[in-house]
C-alpha positions in Angstrom: 0.1 0.1 0.0 1.2 3.5 -1.0 2.3 5.9 1.9 0.8 9.1 1.4 2.5 12.2 3.2 1.5 15.7 3.0 4.1 18.6 3.8 2.3 21.5 5.3 3.0 25.0 6.6 1.0 28.2 7.2 1.3 31.8 7.7 -0.6 34.1 10.1 -1.8 37.6 11.0 0.2 36.9 14.2 0.4 34.8 17.2 -1.1 33.1 19.3 -4.5 31.7 17.7 -6.1 32.1 21.3 -5.8 35.7 20.8 -7.7 35.9 17.7 -5.0 35.7 15.2 -5.9 34.1 11.9 -4.4 32.0 9.1 -3.3 34.1 5.8 -1.8 31.6 3.8 -1.9 27.8 3.3 1.0 25.3 1.4 0.7 21.9 1.1 3.0 19.3 -1.0 2.3 16.1 -1.6 4.6 13.1 -1.3 3.9 9.3 -2.0 6.4 6.6 -1.0 9.0 9.2 -0.3 8.8 10.9 -3.8 7.3 14.3 -4.3 4.4 13.8 -6.9 3.8 17.7 -8.0 0.5 17.7 -6.4 -0.2 20.7 -4.2 -2.5 22.9 -2.4 -2.0 26.7 -2.0 -4.1 29.6 -1.1 -3.9 32.8 0.5 -6.9 34.0 3.0 -8.8 37.0 3.8 -8.3 36.8 7.7 -11.0 39.5 8.5 -8.7 40.9 11.0 -5.5 43.2 10.5 -2.0 41.6 10.0 0.2 42.7 12.9 3.3 44.7 11.7 5.4 41.8 13.0 4.1 39.2 11.0 4.1 41.3 7.8 8.0 41.3 7.9 8.0 37.7 8.0 6.0 36.9 5.1 5.2 40.3 3.6 1.5 39.7 3.2 -0.2 42.9 3.5 -3.9 43.8 4.3 -4.4 45.1 0.9 -3.2 42.1 -0.8 -5.3 39.9 1.4 -8.4 42.1 1.2 -10.0 40.3 -1.8 -8.8 36.7 -1.0 -11.3 33.9 -0.3 -12.3 33.1 3.6 -11.2 30.1 5.1 -15.0 28.9 5.2 -14.4 29.2 1.4 -11.8 26.7 0.7 -12.0 24.4 3.7 -13.7 21.7 1.6 -10.8 21.4 -1.0 -8.1 21.8 1.7 -9.5 18.9 3.9 -10.0 16.9 0.8 -6.2 17.5 -0.4 -5.1 16.1 3.1 -7.6 13.8 4.0 -6.2 10.1 5.0 -2.5 11.3 4.5 0.2 11.8 7.3 0.9 15.6 7.8 4.4 16.5 8.3 4.8 19.9 9.9 7.7 21.9 11.2 7.0 22.9 14.6 3.2 21.3 14.0 1.9 22.6 17.2 1.8 26.2 15.9 0.3 25.3 12.6 -2.3 22.8 14.0 -3.4 25.1 16.6 -4.2 27.9 14.1 -5.9 25.3 11.4 -7.9 23.8 14.5 -8.9 27.4 15.5 -10.2 28.1 12.1 -12.2 24.6 12.0 -13.9 25.4 15.4 -15.2 28.7 13.7 -17.1 26.7 11.6 -20.7 25.4 11.9 -19.6 21.9 11.9 -16.4 22.3 14.0 -13.9 19.6 14.2 -10.2 19.2 14.2 -7.3 17.8 12.0 -7.3 14.8 13.8 -10.8 13.9 12.4 -9.4 14.1 8.7 -5.8 12.6 9.1 -4.4 9.4 11.0 -1.2 11.1 12.1 0.6 14.2 12.5 4.2 14.3 12.5 6.6 17.1 14.0 9.7 17.4 11.8 11.1 19.6 14.4 10.8 17.1 17.0 12.6 14.6 14.8 15.3 17.2 14.2 15.7 18.1 17.7 16.3 14.4 18.6 18.6 14.0 15.9 20.6 17.0 16.6 20.1 17.9 20.1 21.3 21.3 21.3 21.5 22.5 17.8 19.7 25.0 16.0 17.0 23.1 14.2 14.9 25.8 12.4 14.3 25.3 8.6 16.9 27.7 7.6 19.2 26.0 9.8 18.4 22.5 8.7 18.9 23.7 5.1 22.3 24.9 5.7 23.1 21.6 7.6 22.1 19.2 4.8 23.0 21.5 1.9 19.4 22.0 0.6 19.1 25.1 -1.5 16.6 27.5 0.3 18.2 30.7 -1.9 14.5 31.8 -2.8 13.5 31.9 0.8 14.0 35.8 1.4 10.5 35.9 2.9 8.4 33.0 4.5 6.1 31.3 2.2 3.7 28.6 2.8 4.0 26.7 -0.3 7.7 27.6 -0.6 8.5 26.5 2.7 6.7 23.2 2.1 8.6 22.3 -0.7 11.6 22.9 1.2 10.4 20.9 4.0 10.2 17.9 1.7 13.9 18.0 1.4 14.6 18.5 4.9 12.3 15.7 5.8 13.8 13.3 3.5 17.6 14.2 4.9 16.2 13.8 8.4 14.7 10.5 7.9 16.7 8.5 5.7 18.9 10.8 3.2 22.3 10.8 3.0 24.0 13.5 5.5 27.4 14.5 6.7 29.7 11.8 6.4 32.1 10.7 9.9 31.6 12.4 12.9 29.3 15.5 12.6 30.2 18.4 14.6 27.9 21.6 14.2 29.4 24.7 15.3 26.5 26.8 14.7 25.3 28.6 11.4 28.8 28.3 9.9 29.2 24.7 9.5 31.9 23.6 6.7 29.9 23.2 3.8 32.4 21.0 2.3 31.6 18.2 4.8 28.0 18.1 3.8 26.2 15.8 1.1 23.9 17.2 -1.1 20.4 16.0 -1.2 18.9 15.2 -4.7 15.3 14.8 -4.9 14.2 12.1 -7.4 11.5 12.8 -10.1 8.5 11.3 -9.3 8.1 10.3 -13.1 11.6 8.5 -13.5 11.7 5.0 -15.0 12.0 2.2 -12.6 15.5 0.6 -12.4 16.1 -2.5 -14.3 17.1 -5.5 -12.3 19.8 -7.9 -13.9 20.1 -11.2 -12.4 22.9 -13.3 -12.5 23.1 -16.1 -15.2 24.0 -19.8 -14.2 27.6 -19.5 -15.6 27.9 -16.2 -13.2 26.7 -18.0 -10.1 29.0 -21.0 -10.4 31.9 -18.5 -10.9 30.7 -16.6 -7.9 30.6 -19.7 -5.8 34.0 -20.9 -6.9 35.4 -17.4 -5.9 33.9 -17.8 -2.5 35.5 -21.3 -1.9 38.8 -19.7 -3.0 38.4 -17.2 -0.3 37.3 -19.5 2.3 39.1 -21.5 5.0 39.5 -25.4 5.1 37.5 -25.8 2.1 34.4 -24.0 3.5 33.2 -21.1 1.4 33.6 -17.5 2.7 30.4 -16.6 4.7 28.9 -14.5 2.3 25.4 -15.5 0.7 25.5 -16.8 -2.8 24.3 -15.0 -5.6 20.8 -15.9 -6.2 
């Protein structure tokens, strides 16, 4: 069965949600079996309240820009349909989940994300466990894993979700620094980092070529030469 995951990020009018701050942007990227599919969800939202100056300096979304955008109630059905049944992966999930749940609670039928998705994974918690005592912001992880985030001059929900896809793959099985990793802050030696390369979703499957009978016999003879006292070397034969 295919594993479907959604990398998700939001931008808001400020914080916290319990003081009435609202969503202004949602971005989400689909990944199936650890491969980005190219399917995305993205929208700007009219928050029905002003954007705090501090939040504006982070994402650059002004009150004038957001004034004619749809409200959360207008996009919620499409949003929930996109994420339904998938594992959500969010960096600092408590923040985004709190805001989305607050928006859902404002609707007549209420509900939470837990009603729609089976699992919510916090990539920040994974990073903190893997790199304790180090900086684990999205930007810091991009530097650590040599992931290009040069387009991230301002925070943007869709762009940050795309970057998070690369970061998550690096955190959970992608190649990382070889040898002993020593993080000395933001100025790590980038020469020690391995570049993370995302495979294309439509790439051809690798061709598997089985060994011939003649090759299997030659392999077994070679193992006998490497073994001791007439016994083959302790490695499996070619199947």
